[in-house]
C-alpha positions as CSV (number, residue, x, y, z in Angstrom):
1,M,5.5,-6.8,35.6
2,N,3.9,-4.8,33.5
3,K,0.0,-5.3,33.3
4,A,0.5,-5.0,29.1
5,I,3.4,-7.4,28.7
6,L,0.9,-10.3,30.9
7,K,-1.2,-9.8,28.1
8,L,1.6,-9.9,25.1
9,C,2.7,-13.1,26.8
10,H,-0.8,-14.9,27.5
11,L,-1.9,-14.1,23.8
12,K,0.4,-17.5,22.8
13,S,-1.5,-19.4,25.0
14,I,-5.2,-18.7,23.5
15,K,-6.5,-20.2,20.7
16,S,-7.8,-17.2,19.1
17,R,-6.6,-13.3,18.5
18,L,-8.2,-10.3,17.7
19,V,-6.4,-7.9,15.5
20,I,-6.8,-4.4,14.0
21,G,-5.2,-3.6,10.8
22,L,-5.3,0.0,10.0
23,M,-3.8,1.4,6.0
24,S,-3.9,5.1,5.8
25,G,-2.8,5.3,1.9
26,T,-1.1,7.9,-0.7
27,S,-4.2,8.3,-2.3
28,L,-5.1,10.1,1.0
29,D,-9.1,8.4,0.2
30,G,-9.2,8.1,4.4
31,L,-8.5,5.2,7.1
32,D,-8.8,1.6,6.5
33,I,-9.8,-0.1,9.3
34,A,-9.7,-4.2,9.4
35,L,-10.8,-6.4,12.3
36,V,-9.2,-9.6,11.6
37,R,-9.0,-12.9,13.2
38,F,-6.4,-15.3,14.2
39,E,-6.1,-19.2,14.6
40,D,-3.2,-21.1,14.8
41,Q,-3.0,-23.7,11.3
42,T,-6.0,-21.4,9.8
43,K,-5.6,-18.6,7.3
44,P,-6.8,-15.2,9.1
45,Q,-10.3,-14.2,8.9
46,L,-11.4,-10.7,8.2
47,L,-14.5,-10.3,10.5
48,K,-15.7,-6.4,9.4
49,F,-14.2,-3.8,7.6
50,K,-14.5,-0.5,7.3
51,T,-13.1,3.1,5.2
52,I,-13.7,6.0,7.4
53,P,-13.1,8.8,4.9
54,Y,-10.8,12.1,5.5
55,S,-12.1,15.5,5.5
56,K,-11.7,17.6,2.6
57,N,-9.2,20.0,5.5
58,L,-7.7,17.0,6.7
59,K,-6.5,16.1,3.5
60,N,-5.7,19.0,2.1
61,S,-3.0,19.6,5.8
62,L,-1.6,15.7,4.9
63,K,-1.4,17.0,1.0
64,L,1.3,20.0,2.5
65,I,3.9,17.6,3.8
66,A,3.8,14.3,2.0
67,S,6.1,14.0,-0.6
68,Q,7.0,17.4,-0.7
69,P,10.9,18.2,-1.0
70,I,10.2,21.1,1.4
71,V,7.7,21.5,4.0
72,D,7.7,22.9,7.4
73,L,8.8,20.8,10.4
74,Q,6.8,22.1,13.2
75,S,3.7,20.7,10.3
76,V,5.3,17.4,10.4
77,C,6.0,17.4,14.3
78,L,2.3,18.5,15.0
79,W,0.5,16.1,12.9
80,N,2.4,12.7,13.8
81,T,0.3,13.3,16.9
82,E,-2.8,14.4,15.8
83,L,-3.8,12.1,12.7
84,A,-2.7,9.3,16.0
85,R,-5.6,11.1,17.4
86,H,-8.0,10.8,14.5
87,H,-7.5,7.2,14.0
88,A,-7.6,6.4,17.2
89,K,-11.0,8.4,17.7
90,M,-12.0,6.0,14.5
91,I,-10.6,3.1,16.0
92,L,-13.7,4.0,18.8
93,N,-16.5,5.5,17.2
94,T,-16.0,2.3,14.4
95,L,-15.8,-0.5,16.9
96,K,-18.6,1.4,18.9
97,Q,-20.3,0.8,16.1
98,W,-19.8,-3.0,15.8
99,K,-20.6,-3.7,19.1
100,I,-16.8,-4.8,20.6
101,K,-15.0,-3.3,23.4
102,P,-12.0,-2.0,22.9
103,S,-10.9,-4.6,25.7
104,Q,-11.8,-8.0,23.5
105,I,-8.8,-6.6,21.3
106,H,-5.4,-7.9,21.3
107,L,-3.2,-5.1,18.9
108,I,-3.4,-2.8,16.4
109,G,-1.0,-3.3,13.5
110,S,-0.5,0.8,12.2
111,H,0.9,1.7,8.8
112,G,1.1,5.1,10.1
113,H,1.0,7.9,6.2
114,T,3.8,7.9,4.5
115,I,5.2,11.3,4.2
116,F,8.0,10.5,2.4
117,H,10.1,7.7,0.9
118,A,13.7,7.8,-0.2
119,P,15.5,4.8,-1.9
120,K,18.9,5.2,-2.2
121,H,18.0,4.8,-5.9
122,K,16.1,7.5,-5.9
123,H,18.1,9.9,-3.5
124,K,21.6,9.3,-5.0
125,L,23.3,10.1,-2.4
126,K,26.7,8.1,-1.8
127,N,26.9,8.4,2.4
128,F,23.5,8.0,3.0
129,S,21.0,4.4,2.9
130,N,17.8,4.0,2.4
131,S,15.4,5.7,4.5
132,T,11.1,6.6,4.8
133,L,9.3,8.4,7.3
134,Q,5.7,7.7,8.5
135,I,3.6,10.0,10.7
136,V,1.2,8.8,13.2
137,D,2.1,8.0,16.6
138,G,2.0,4.6,17.8
139,N,1.9,5.8,21.6
140,H,-0.7,8.3,20.8
141,L,-2.7,5.2,19.1
142,A,-2.2,2.6,22.4
143,T,-2.4,5.4,24.9
144,L,-5.8,6.5,23.8
145,T,-7.4,3.1,22.4
146,Q,-5.9,1.3,25.1
147,I,-4.7,-1.2,22.9
148,T,-1.0,-2.7,22.5
149,T,0.4,-1.0,18.8
150,C,2.3,-2.8,16.5
151,C,4.3,-0.1,14.4
152,D,6.9,1.3,12.5
153,F,7.3,-2.0,10.4
154,R,9.0,0.0,6.8
155,Q,11.6,1.5,9.5
156,K,12.6,-2.0,10.5
157,D,12.7,-3.4,7.0
158,I,15.5,-0.7,6.3
159,A,17.2,-1.3,9.2
160,L,17.2,-4.8,8.0
161,G,19.2,-3.4,4.4
162,N,16.2,-3.2,2.0
163,E,13.8,-0.4,0.9
164,G,11.0,-0.4,3.5
165,A,8.4,-1.1,0.9
166,P,6.3,-2.8,-0.6
167,L,6.1,-5.0,2.8
168,A,3.1,-7.0,1.7
169,I,5.0,-10.0,0.8
170,Y,4.8,-11.2,4.4
171,G,1.0,-10.9,4.4
172,D,0.4,-12.2,1.6
173,Y,2.7,-15.3,2.2
174,F,0.9,-16.0,5.6
175,M,-2.5,-15.0,4.1
176,A,-2.5,-16.3,0.2
177,S,0.1,-19.0,-0.7
178,S,-1.3,-22.3,-1.8
179,K,0.1,-25.7,-2.5
180,T,-1.8,-26.1,-5.9
181,E,-1.1,-23.1,-8.0
182,N,1.6,-20.5,-8.5
183,R,0.0,-17.2,-7.7
184,I,0.5,-13.2,-8.6
185,L,-1.2,-11.1,-6.0
186,L,-1.4,-7.8,-7.8
187,N,-2.3,-4.4,-5.9
188,I,-2.7,-0.7,-7.5
189,G,-3.1,1.7,-5.5
190,G,-1.4,5.0,-5.4
191,V,1.9,2.5,-6.6
192,G,1.5,-0.6,-8.1
193,N,2.8,-3.9,-6.5
194,F,2.8,-7.4,-7.0
195,T,3.7,-10.2,-4.8
196,Y,4.8,-13.7,-6.4
197,L,3.8,-17.0,-3.8
198,P,5.3,-20.1,-5.9
199,A,3.0,-23.1,-4.7
200,N,6.7,-25.1,-3.3
201,L,5.6,-22.3,-0.7
202,K,9.6,-21.7,-0.3
203,F,10.0,-18.4,1.5
204,K,13.0,-18.0,-0.2
205,D,11.5,-17.8,-3.6
206,T,8.5,-15.2,-2.6
207,F,9.1,-12.2,-4.0
208,C,7.3,-8.4,-4.5
209,T,8.1,-5.3,-5.8
210,D,6.7,-2.1,-6.8
211,T,6.5,-1.3,-10.5
212,G,5.3,2.3,-10.9
213,P,2.6,4.6,-10.9
214,G,-0.9,2.5,-10.5
215,N,-3.7,5.7,-9.8
216,C,-1.7,8.5,-8.4
217,L,-0.9,10.3,-11.7
218,L,-4.6,9.4,-13.2
219,D,-6.0,10.7,-9.8
220,A,-4.3,13.7,-9.7
221,Y,-4.9,14.4,-13.4
222,C,-8.2,14.4,-12.8
223,Q,-8.4,16.3,-9.7
224,K,-6.5,19.5,-11.3
225,Y,-7.4,19.0,-14.8
226,C,-11.1,17.6,-15.1
227,N,-13.3,18.7,-11.9
228,V,-13.2,14.7,-11.0
229,P,-11.8,12.7,-8.0
230,F,-11.2,10.2,-10.3
231,D,-11.6,8.6,-13.8
232,K,-14.0,5.7,-12.9
233,N,-14.4,2.9,-14.6
234,G,-11.4,4.0,-17.1
235,A,-13.9,6.0,-18.9
236,L,-12.4,9.5,-19.6
237,A,-9.2,7.2,-20.5
238,K,-11.4,4.4,-22.8
239,S,-12.9,7.8,-24.8
240,G,-8.5,9.2,-25.7
241,T,-6.2,8.3,-27.9
242,L,-2.7,6.3,-27.0
243,N,0.7,9.2,-27.5
244,K,3.4,7.4,-27.6
245,A,5.6,10.1,-27.5
246,W,4.7,11.4,-24.3
247,L,4.0,7.6,-23.1
248,N,8.3,6.3,-24.4
249,A,9.5,9.7,-22.5
250,M,7.6,8.8,-19.5
251,L,8.9,5.1,-19.2
252,K,12.7,7.1,-19.5
253,H,12.1,7.8,-15.6
254,D,15.6,6.7,-13.8
255,F,12.5,4.6,-11.2
256,F,12.2,1.7,-14.7
257,K,15.8,1.3,-15.0
258,Q,16.2,-0.3,-11.9
259,K,16.5,-4.1,-11.0
260,Q,13.8,-5.4,-8.7
261,S,12.7,-5.3,-6.6
262,K,12.5,-2.2,-6.0
263,S,10.0,0.9,-4.4
264,T,9.1,4.2,-5.5
265,G,6.3,6.8,-4.3
266,L,4.9,9.8,-5.1
267,E,7.8,11.6,-4.7
268,A,9.1,10.3,-7.8
269,F,5.0,10.2,-9.8
270,N,4.0,13.1,-9.1
271,L,2.2,15.9,-11.8
272,D,5.5,18.2,-11.3
273,W,7.6,15.4,-13.1
274,L,4.6,14.8,-15.8
275,M,4.4,18.3,-16.7
276,S,7.9,18.5,-16.9
277,L,8.4,16.2,-19.3
278,K,7.0,18.6,-21.9
279,N,10.0,20.8,-22.3
280,N,12.2,17.8,-21.8
281,Y,12.1,15.7,-25.0
282,N,9.8,18.2,-26.6
283,L,6.6,16.9,-27.0
284,P,3.7,18.1,-28.2
285,E,0.4,19.5,-26.7
286,I,-2.0,17.0,-25.6
287,N,-5.6,16.8,-24.9
288,H,-6.9,15.2,-21.7
289,V,-8.4,12.3,-22.5
290,D,-5.8,11.7,-24.3
291,M,-3.5,12.3,-21.7
292,L,-5.9,10.1,-19.0
293,H,-5.5,6.9,-21.8
294,T,-1.9,7.4,-22.2
295,L,-1.5,7.7,-18.6
296,T,-3.3,4.4,-18.0
297,E,-0.9,2.8,-20.7
298,L,1.6,4.0,-18.3
299,S,0.6,1.6,-15.3
300,A,-0.8,-1.1,-17.6
301,V,2.6,-1.5,-19.1
302,T,5.3,-1.0,-16.4
303,I,2.8,-3.6,-14.0
304,V,3.4,-5.7,-17.3
305,K,6.9,-5.6,-17.8
306,G,7.4,-6.0,-13.8
307,I,5.7,-9.3,-14.1
308,E,7.4,-10.8,-17.5
309,K,10.3,-9.4,-16.0
310,T,10.6,-11.7,-12.6
311,V,8.3,-14.9,-13.5
312,K,8.1,-17.9,-15.6
313,G,5.5,-19.9,-15.5
314,Q,2.0,-20.2,-15.4
315,Y,0.3,-18.5,-12.8
316,E,-3.0,-17.2,-11.8
317,M,-3.6,-13.2,-11.1
318,Y,-5.5,-12.2,-8.2
319,C,-6.0,-8.3,-8.0
320,S,-7.0,-5.7,-5.6
321,G,-6.4,-2.3,-4.5
322,G,-8.4,0.9,-5.9
323,G,-7.5,0.3,-9.7
324,F,-8.9,-3.2,-9.2
325,H,-12.3,-1.2,-10.1
326,N,-10.6,0.6,-13.2
327,T,-12.1,-1.5,-16.0
328,W,-9.4,0.1,-18.5
329,L,-7.0,-0.6,-16.7
330,M,-8.1,-4.0,-16.0
331,E,-8.8,-4.6,-19.8
332,R,-5.1,-3.0,-20.5
333,I,-3.3,-5.1,-18.5
334,K,-5.3,-8.3,-19.6
335,K,-4.3,-7.8,-23.0
336,H,-1.0,-7.2,-22.5
337,L,-0.4,-10.2,-20.7
338,N,-2.7,-12.5,-22.9
339,L,-5.0,-13.7,-19.7
340,K,-8.9,-14.3,-20.4
341,S,-9.0,-13.4,-16.1
342,I,-7.9,-11.0,-13.5
343,K,-9.0,-12.9,-10.1
344,D,-10.7,-10.7,-7.1
345,C,-8.8,-11.3,-4.2
346,A,-11.7,-11.1,-2.2
347,S,-12.1,-14.8,-3.4
348,L,-9.3,-15.8,-1.4
349,G,-10.5,-14.0,1.6
350,L,-8.9,-10.8,0.8
351,P,-11.7,-8.3,-0.5
352,A,-9.9,-5.8,-2.7
353,D,-10.2,-2.8,-0.4
354,A,-9.4,-4.5,2.8
355,K,-6.2,-6.1,1.5
356,E,-3.4,-3.8,2.8
357,A,-5.0,-2.8,5.6
358,M,-5.4,-6.9,6.6
359,I,-1.9,-7.0,5.9
360,F,-1.0,-4.5,8.8
361,A,-3.0,-7.0,10.9
362,C,-0.8,-9.7,9.9
363,L,2.4,-7.7,10.3
364,A,1.8,-6.7,13.8
365,H,0.1,-10.5,14.8
366,E,3.3,-12.0,13.5
367,L,5.7,-9.5,15.5
368,I,3.5,-10.7,18.8
369,M,3.7,-14.8,18.3
370,G,7.2,-14.6,16.8
371,N,7.0,-16.2,13.9
372,K,9.9,-17.9,11.1
373,Y,9.9,-14.7,8.8
374,C,8.8,-11.4,10.1
375,E,9.4,-9.9,13.2
376,Y,8.9,-6.1,12.3
377,G,7.7,-3.3,13.5
378,K,8.1,-1.5,17.0
379,I,5.7,-2.3,20.2
380,C,4.2,0.3,21.8
381,L,2.1,-0.6,25.1
382,P,-1.1,1.1,26.6
């Protein structure tokens, strides 16, 4: 029998398993690497975490092929391999810094990097189903690191009749469910999404959906018009004024007419769409801080509407993702929901910046261990 398969069979019998989770998000900040320990009957434990920033050249190369309606197919093909090589090098260098041998790691769970997400409610083509495309070849990761790699989680979700996103529901359920309180785990990355975790611990009552833009429009607008990578603490937005005409036009996007659960991405919410609203709805001129204020309100309002439509009764809210650091955005969400506080996911052992990478470590572990609710993904042997 193949030695790698023998190792997989051995995982069931050992008490502790070390899994690396990888997340490369639409914000193109870099690669998140989370080292997570899994032990039977206990919650996963984050041991180490690091974000390795992407270089300017790498960001620009990925922007040319990500979320674009027309791309150079050769570039997509090449970057599927090349980004895997980048990620493998980042993993090996990080393990060396942590003084951990690759042979000590049992699995890698790789999200890949989404270059296009096309749920049926977006493409609206009768003869086609939901679809999604991530690059970062799992076989290269496995071969270059010599670590069994699990990938293609979103593709399996679509094959089972879903939209391929959001997948946070599985990791959130395993890592953060509670018998004592209903919980909402809100994640604000490029796109906003939340998971509802009922205290009855019934997976059938657990719920997850995207809500719309999180940071994607804010960051893109800052980079193009304000010469800053993002609106730190929401300070620019806070200094502006809400433009109701612009906000109302934004809220007419088809995505907000869909029933939950649903998914979206940069293909739907981008600066081209934003700029098209001015002519489509005869909108007034708007200055940059007022636009940032209005975009922040869009993120807050759509998050709140998504929650109010689907969650009834009392709950505690915990937040993760880059948007958690935007204090003005968090203030707006709290005000709309009439909440005294929104807690950091770190209080659950899920640090805000590490949580998504931890989820993909969890998905890889569940796939290999054959647990009840999630056997998603593909296994690439070294």
